[in-house]
Every structure is written in C-alpha cells, then in structure tokens.
N, C-alpha and C positions, 0 to 999 in steps of 0.2 A: 275592842270587842263589845258587842251590844249587851245591855242588861238583860239577864234571863227573865226578869219580870215581864218584859215586853211581849213575850210570846203568849201570855195569858190575856192580854188586853184587847178588847174591842173598843177602838177609839170612836167615841160616840158624839154625834151632833144631831139633836132632835128639837132644837129650839125653833119656835114658830117664826121668829124674825131673822133666821139665818138666810144669807144670800149666797149666790154662786161662789163668790170669792172665798167665803167661809168653808165651803165644802172642798174647794180646791186645796186650801191650806190644810184641812183635815187629812186629805189623802197624802199630801206632801209630808206631813208629820208622821203619818203611818209608815211611809217608806223610810223616812229618816231614822225613826226609832225602832223600826222592825216589829211593829205591832202585828198581832194575829189578824186583825180585821178592822174594818170601819163599819159603824152602824149609822145608817142614814134613812131619811123618810123615803117612801115609795117613789115619789116624784124625782128623786135624785139618784136612783139606781144607775141610770144610764151615764150620768156624769161621773159617778164614782168608778164605774167599770172603765170608762175612757181614761180617767186619770191614773188608774192602777193597771192598765193593760200590760205593762212590762214587768209586773210583779206577781207574786203568789199570794198577795194579801186578799183576804176574803171580804166580799161585800155582803153585809147583813142589813136587813130591813125589817119593818114592823107591820103587823096587821091587827085590826081591832084596837088601835092605839089611840090614846092612853087609857081609856076607861073600860073597854071590853064589852060594852052593852050593845054593840052592833049585832045585827042578825047573823046567824051562822052562814047564811048564803053570802052576805056581804064580806065576811072575813074570808070565806073560801075564794071569792072573786079576787080579793086583794092578793091572796097567796098565789093563785094561779097566774095573775098578772105579773107579780114579782118574779116568778119563775121565767116567764117569757122575756122579761126585760133583763135577765142575767144575774139576779141575786143568787147567792150561794146558800144563805141561811135566812130563816124567818123567825122573828120573835112575836108570837101572838099572845094577846091578852085574853084570859078566860072571862066568862060572864060571872063577875064576882057576886052579884046579887043572887043568881041561881045557886051558886055554891052555898051561900049563907042561908038560903031557904031549904037546903037539903035536897035539891033537885040534882043529885049526883049523876044519874043516868044521862041527863041532858048535857051536863058539863063534859062528861067523858065522851059522849057521842060527838059533840062538836070538835073536840080535839082529834078524835079518831078519824073523822071525815077529812080533816086537813092532812093528817099524817098519811092516810091512804092515798090521797090525791097527789102527793108529791114524793112518795116513797122512792128512795134511790136518787132523787133529784135535788132535794133541799133538806138541809138539817133543820129540824123543827124544835124550837125552844118555846116553852109555855110559861108565860108570866102569870103568877098567882097573886101578886101585889100583897105581900105579907103584912103590910102595915094595917090592913083592914080586917085581918083574920085573927082569930084566937089560935092558940097552939093546936087545939083539937082540929080546927078547920085547916090549918096548914098541913097537918098530918094527912087528913082526908084528901086535900088537894094533891099532895105528892103522890098518894096512892092512885088517884084517878089519872094523873099525868103518866105515871108509869104504866098503868093498865092500858091506856090508849095508845101506847107505843111511841111516844115522843122521844127525842134524843136527849133533851135537856129540860130541866125545870129552872125557871128564872125567878129570882126573888121579887123584883120590883121594876116599875117603869121609870123611876126617878122623878115622877110627877106627883107622887103621893106625899103625905106628911113625913114619912120616914122611909129610908132605903134599906139596903142590906145590913144585916147584923150577924155577928158571929153566932149568936144564939140560934137564929133561924137557919143558918147554913148547917150547924151541928144537928139541929132537930130534923131537918130534911135528910141529912146523911144517915142518921140513925133509922129513919123510916124506910129509905129506899136502898140502903147499902151501896153496892157498886153497880146497881142495875140501871141507874139513871144519873146523868151528869148534872152538875149544878152550875148555873151562871149567877154570880152575885152582882147586883147592880144597884145604883142609887146611893148617892152620898159618900162615895169612895174618894176621899179628898187627900189622904196621906199615904205614904209608902207603908207605914206601920199598919194601917187598917187594911190595905191591900194584901199584905203578907199574912195578916191574921185570918182573913177570909179564905185564903188559899190553904192555910194550915188547918182550918176548920173543915175543909172538904170541897171548896169551890174548885172547878176546873177551868173557869173562865171568868173574867171581870169586865163588866161594862161600865165605862167611865168617860166623862168628858175632860178629865184632868190627866190623861195619860202622860203627857210630857212632864208634868210636875212630879210624877211618881217615879220617873226614870232617871237613872244616872248612867254613866259609862264606866266600865271596868278598864282601868288603864294599866 
C-alpha cells in the first residue's frame, strides 16, 4: 500500500539544466509513488501530459517564475498558453516589489485577472515568496490572494534564500482560515518537515525530493 504522504506531493523539477530524460524520470516516479502531481516548466507541459496520459496525476506549471516582476500581460499570456497546452494547475508569482511598496490594488488586480481568465479550467496558486516579506506583509499578501479569488497561496518558489516554514504556514492559516488552501514549497528535505508543514495547515507540498520522503506501508 502506498504512503499516504504521497497524495499531498507535487513532484517538482524546475532546474534550468534539466533535460528531457529528467522529466521522463520525474513522471515515472510520480506514477510509481502515487504523487498528486508533477510541477514542470511551461516548455515541458506537453511532455508531462504525454508521459502521464494513462494516469490521473495532475500537471502543474508556473508563470512569472521565479522572480515575479514580469508584466501582468506576460503572466496572463503564460497562463493562457499553459491552459491550451494541457496544464491542470498554475503556480504564478506575485510582483513582490509592488507588494512591498504597498501597491496592493495592483497586486490584487493582477491575480484577479489571471483567476478570471481561467476560472473553471485551471487551479490557480499564488506564490508570495515569504522569505522576502515581513510577517505583516505575509498577512497582507494572504488577504490579497484570498480577495482575488485564487485557489491556493503558495509560500515559495524554492529559488529564494529560504523556503517553507511552519511559522509561515501557521501565520497564513490564521489569516485566511479555511477559505484558502496553502501549498508549502521550498526546502522540504525530510519526512519530518513535510509532516510538520501539513500539521501546520498546508494542503499541498511542492518538493523535488518526493521519493526521499516516501516509504511504503507493508
């Protein structure tokens, strides 16, 4: 019987030097371990869909990744293209600088435009990159993501100086209650940390180390 932890994991490969064989292996591992989904770059959506055609594993991709400072129009194009290519879920990065400047209306509007463009077609997760934010900014970001109608708030890209923490997941959960799901990502290297993040309130985990976190119940 497969490990219950697997159903929370989005098996992730976003390294710039990854090649086709790496993505094929990622998909094979997702099937073997029973992961919820795979998270791949936009250029690999088609390959992932092909590899996972006989499974119910979700294909997740990214937009505005990893820094978030692209224009809203560019992010929207990425999201719409991902939809046409067969992605099931999108993880978009907010404009972190605008948030830190207090331009909250602009941040919320960008998220809302993307949510409205794909409502009913794509699950939208919004990455706020917690490592660059104060607790006050994290709370505000969570409120904006919720107000804009996204499905998930995601802690991190995995490319910043720090990834998901129990503190941040608990803070976001206190802020949004059960009205917004949380994806914890970045630096999840042990089974203990994965379980701690789920206990804190995460509903999904993004990690490139999925197989290392998983065992089998015998």
